[in-house]
Backbone as JSON Lines, residues from 0, in Angstrom:
{"i":0,"aa":"M","n":[-18.61,-40.04,95.0],"ca":[-19.69,-39.08,94.87],"c":[-19.55,-38.01,95.94]}
{"i":1,"aa":"C","n":[-20.27,-36.97,95.78],"ca":[-20.21,-35.84,96.7],"c":[-21.4,-35.85,97.64]}
{"i":2,"aa":"G","n":[-21.82,-37.01,98.1],"ca":[-22.95,-37.07,99.02],"c":[-24.27,-36.66,98.4]}
{"i":3,"aa":"G","n":[-24.43,-36.91,97.1],"ca":[-25.67,-36.6,96.43],"c":[-25.72,-35.19,95.86]}
{"i":4,"aa":"H","n":[-24.73,-34.35,96.19],"ca":[-24.71,-32.98,95.67],"c":[-23.98,-32.98,94.33]}
{"i":5,"aa":"H","n":[-24.63,-32.48,93.31],"ca":[-24.04,-32.48,91.97],"c":[-23.56,-31.07,91.62]}
{"i":6,"aa":"H","n":[-22.32,-30.98,91.18],"ca":[-21.82,-29.72,90.66],"c":[-22.17,-29.68,89.19]}
{"i":7,"aa":"R","n":[-22.71,-28.59,88.76],"ca":[-23.13,-28.46,87.38],"c":[-22.27,-27.44,86.66]}
{"i":8,"aa":"G","n":[-22.19,-27.63,85.37],"ca":[-21.4,-26.73,84.54],"c":[-22.17,-25.48,84.2]}
{"i":9,"aa":"R","n":[-21.93,-24.98,83.01],"ca":[-22.57,-23.75,82.55],"c":[-24.08,-23.83,82.63]}
{"i":10,"aa":"R","n":[-24.68,-22.8,83.17],"ca":[-26.13,-22.63,83.2],"c":[-26.9,-23.81,83.79]}
{"i":11,"aa":"G","n":[-26.26,-24.56,84.66],"ca":[-26.96,-25.63,85.34],"c":[-27.07,-26.94,84.59]}
{"i":12,"aa":"Y","n":[-26.42,-27.06,83.43],"ca":[-26.48,-28.31,82.68],"c":[-25.47,-29.3,83.24]}
{"i":13,"aa":"P","n":[-25.85,-30.58,83.31],"ca":[-24.9,-31.59,83.79],"c":[-23.73,-31.73,82.81]}
{"i":14,"aa":"N","n":[-22.58,-32.11,83.34],"ca":[-21.44,-32.32,82.46],"c":[-21.49,-33.74,81.89]}
{"i":15,"aa":"R","n":[-20.53,-34.04,81.04],"ca":[-20.51,-35.34,80.35],"c":[-20.5,-36.51,81.32]}
{"i":16,"aa":"E","n":[-19.7,-36.42,82.37],"ca":[-19.62,-37.51,83.36],"c":[-20.96,-37.72,84.05]}
{"i":17,"aa":"Q","n":[-21.64,-36.64,84.36],"ca":[-22.95,-36.75,85.01],"c":[-23.99,-37.35,84.06]}
{"i":18,"aa":"W","n":[-23.92,-36.99,82.78],"ca":[-24.84,-37.58,81.8],"c":[-24.62,-39.08,81.7]}
{"i":19,"aa":"V","n":[-23.35,-39.5,81.64],"ca":[-23.04,-40.93,81.55],"c":[-23.59,-41.66,82.78]}
{"i":20,"aa":"E","n":[-23.37,-41.08,83.96],"ca":[-23.86,-41.69,85.2],"c":[-25.38,-41.8,85.2]}
{"i":21,"aa":"R","n":[-26.05,-40.73,84.79],"ca":[-27.52,-40.75,84.73],"c":[-28.04,-41.8,83.75]}
{"i":22,"aa":"L","n":[-27.42,-41.82,82.57],"ca":[-27.88,-42.75,81.55],"c":[-27.64,-44.2,81.95]}
{"i":23,"aa":"Q","n":[-26.51,-44.49,82.6],"ca":[-26.25,-45.85,83.06],"c":[-27.26,-46.25,84.12]}
{"i":24,"aa":"S","n":[-27.57,-45.34,85.02],"ca":[-28.56,-45.62,86.05],"c":[-29.94,-45.87,85.42]}
{"i":25,"aa":"Y","n":[-30.28,-45.06,84.43],"ca":[-31.56,-45.21,83.74],"c":[-31.63,-46.54,83.0]}
{"i":26,"aa":"R","n":[-30.52,-46.93,82.37],"ca":[-30.48,-48.21,81.66],"c":[-30.69,-49.36,82.64]}
{"i":27,"aa":"E","n":[-30.04,-49.3,83.81],"ca":[-30.23,-50.34,84.82],"c":[-31.69,-50.4,85.27]}
{"i":28,"aa":"H","n":[-32.3,-49.24,85.43],"ca":[-33.72,-49.19,85.81],"c":[-34.58,-49.85,84.74]}
{"i":29,"aa":"L","n":[-34.32,-49.52,83.47],"ca":[-35.11,-50.09,82.38],"c":[-34.91,-51.6,82.27]}
{"i":30,"aa":"E","n":[-33.67,-52.07,82.49],"ca":[-33.42,-53.51,82.46],"c":[-34.22,-54.22,83.54]}
{"i":31,"aa":"G","n":[-34.31,-53.61,84.72],"ca":[-35.12,-54.18,85.8],"c":[-36.59,-54.21,85.44]}
{"i":32,"aa":"E","n":[-37.07,-53.13,84.83],"ca":[-38.47,-53.08,84.4],"c":[-38.74,-54.14,83.34]}
{"i":33,"aa":"L","n":[-37.82,-54.31,82.39],"ca":[-37.98,-55.31,81.34],"c":[-38.03,-56.71,81.94]}
{"i":34,"aa":"K","n":[-37.2,-56.96,82.94],"ca":[-37.22,-58.25,83.62],"c":[-38.57,-58.48,84.29]}
{"i":35,"aa":"N","n":[-39.1,-57.44,84.94],"ca":[-40.41,-57.57,85.59],"c":[-41.5,-57.87,84.57]}
{"i":36,"aa":"V","n":[-41.47,-57.19,83.43],"ca":[-42.46,-57.41,82.38],"c":[-42.35,-58.84,81.84]}
{"i":37,"aa":"Q","n":[-41.12,-59.3,81.61],"ca":[-40.92,-60.66,81.09],"c":[-41.45,-61.7,82.08]}
{"i":38,"aa":"E","n":[-41.19,-61.49,83.37],"ca":[-41.69,-62.42,84.39],"c":[-43.22,-62.43,84.4]}
{"i":39,"aa":"L","n":[-43.83,-61.29,84.27],"ca":[-45.29,-61.21,84.25],"c":[-45.86,-61.92,83.03]}
{"i":40,"aa":"I","n":[-45.24,-61.72,81.87],"ca":[-45.68,-62.4,80.65],"c":[-45.58,-63.91,80.83]}
{"i":41,"aa":"E","n":[-44.47,-64.37,81.39],"ca":[-44.3,-65.81,81.6],"c":[-45.33,-66.35,82.59]}
{"i":42,"aa":"R","n":[-45.62,-65.57,83.64],"ca":[-46.62,-66.0,84.61],"c":[-48.0,-66.11,83.99]}
{"i":43,"aa":"L","n":[-48.29,-65.23,83.05],"ca":[-49.59,-65.25,82.38],"c":[-49.66,-66.33,81.3]}
{"i":44,"aa":"G","n":[-48.54,-66.91,80.98],"ca":[-48.51,-68.01,80.03],"c":[-48.52,-67.6,78.58]}
{"i":45,"aa":"A","n":[-48.25,-66.34,78.29],"ca":[-48.22,-65.88,76.9],"c":[-46.88,-66.28,76.28]}
{"i":46,"aa":"P","n":[-46.9,-66.65,75.0],"ca":[-45.65,-66.99,74.34],"c":[-44.79,-65.74,74.17]}
{"i":47,"aa":"S","n":[-43.48,-65.91,74.26],"ca":[-42.59,-64.77,74.06],"c":[-42.44,-64.51,72.57]}
{"i":48,"aa":"P","n":[-42.03,-63.31,72.16],"ca":[-41.89,-63.0,70.73],"c":[-40.93,-63.95,70.02]}
{"i":49,"aa":"S","n":[-39.94,-64.48,70.72],"ca":[-38.99,-65.4,70.09],"c":[-39.65,-66.76,69.79]}
{"i":50,"aa":"D","n":[-40.79,-67.05,70.44],"ca":[-41.49,-68.31,70.2],"c":[-42.44,-68.22,69.01]}
{"i":51,"aa":"A","n":[-42.67,-67.02,68.49],"ca":[-43.61,-66.84,67.4],"c":[-43.05,-67.44,66.12]}
{"i":52,"aa":"P","n":[-43.92,-68.03,65.28],"ca":[-43.44,-68.57,64.02],"c":[-42.99,-67.44,63.09]}
{"i":53,"aa":"P","n":[-42.03,-67.71,62.22],"ca":[-41.58,-66.65,61.3],"c":[-42.69,-66.25,60.35]}
{"i":54,"aa":"A","n":[-42.69,-65.0,59.94],"ca":[-43.7,-64.49,59.01],"c":[-43.48,-65.11,57.63]}
{"i":55,"aa":"Q","n":[-44.57,-65.44,56.98],"ca":[-44.49,-66.02,55.63],"c":[-44.52,-64.92,54.59]}
{"i":56,"aa":"P","n":[-43.63,-64.96,53.63],"ca":[-43.68,-63.95,52.56],"c":[-44.95,-64.09,51.73]}
{"i":57,"aa":"A","n":[-45.47,-62.97,51.26],"ca":[-46.72,-62.97,50.49],"c":[-46.49,-63.34,49.04]}
């Protein structure tokens, strides 16, 4: 990395490599948030969606 300084392409838009880096970072952030939500659900004692019985056809 360049010490946090990003070089941008035309008109200030990030290039493909910067988009990939941003999206990977965002995905890691969301995975952490999902883990936190799952832990909270488990602490509250709510069943997870995978524990729900299958829907019955009408």
